[in-house]
C-alpha positions, 0 to 999 in steps of 0.5 A: 379765709383766703390766703393773704398775698405774699408781701414782697419787699426789697433791699438796698444794694449791697456793695461793702462793709460800710453799706452792710453796716449801714443796713444792718443799722436801719434793720435794728432801728426797725426792729426796736421800738414798741415791738422789741418785746416780740422780736427781741432775740432777732434784734439782739442778733441783727444788732450783734451782727451790725456791730461785728461788721461796724468793727470789721469796717473799723479794722479795714480803715474803711470809713464808717457812717455815724449809727442812725438812731430813732425807732419806728412810728407807731402802726394801727396794724402791729402784726402786719408790722412785725411781719413786715419787719420780719420780711425784711431782714429775712430778704436782706440776709438771703441777698446778703448770702446770695452776693457775698462773693461780689462784695467790695471791700469798703 
């Protein structure tokens, strides 16, 4: 069998604690739902990180957006969806680490 091509994902720009909290909230939503059993630890870690960033933003008196709700829709290729969700989390966190010194406060 041929090797599957690398799936490229993009991340939104990381600007400050507000954008980080918002983006982590989107990733939490994507990780929940019918795949939560397979991704429970990653979901818990990303959710915890989102909560800590949100608390930091509130402590710094940054305007914080309301948490977004909802969950990812059904997918007829659940393994592909799980892989794509994990790639998004990985790519976002790698991008965050590369740009952490360039962040604005809010």
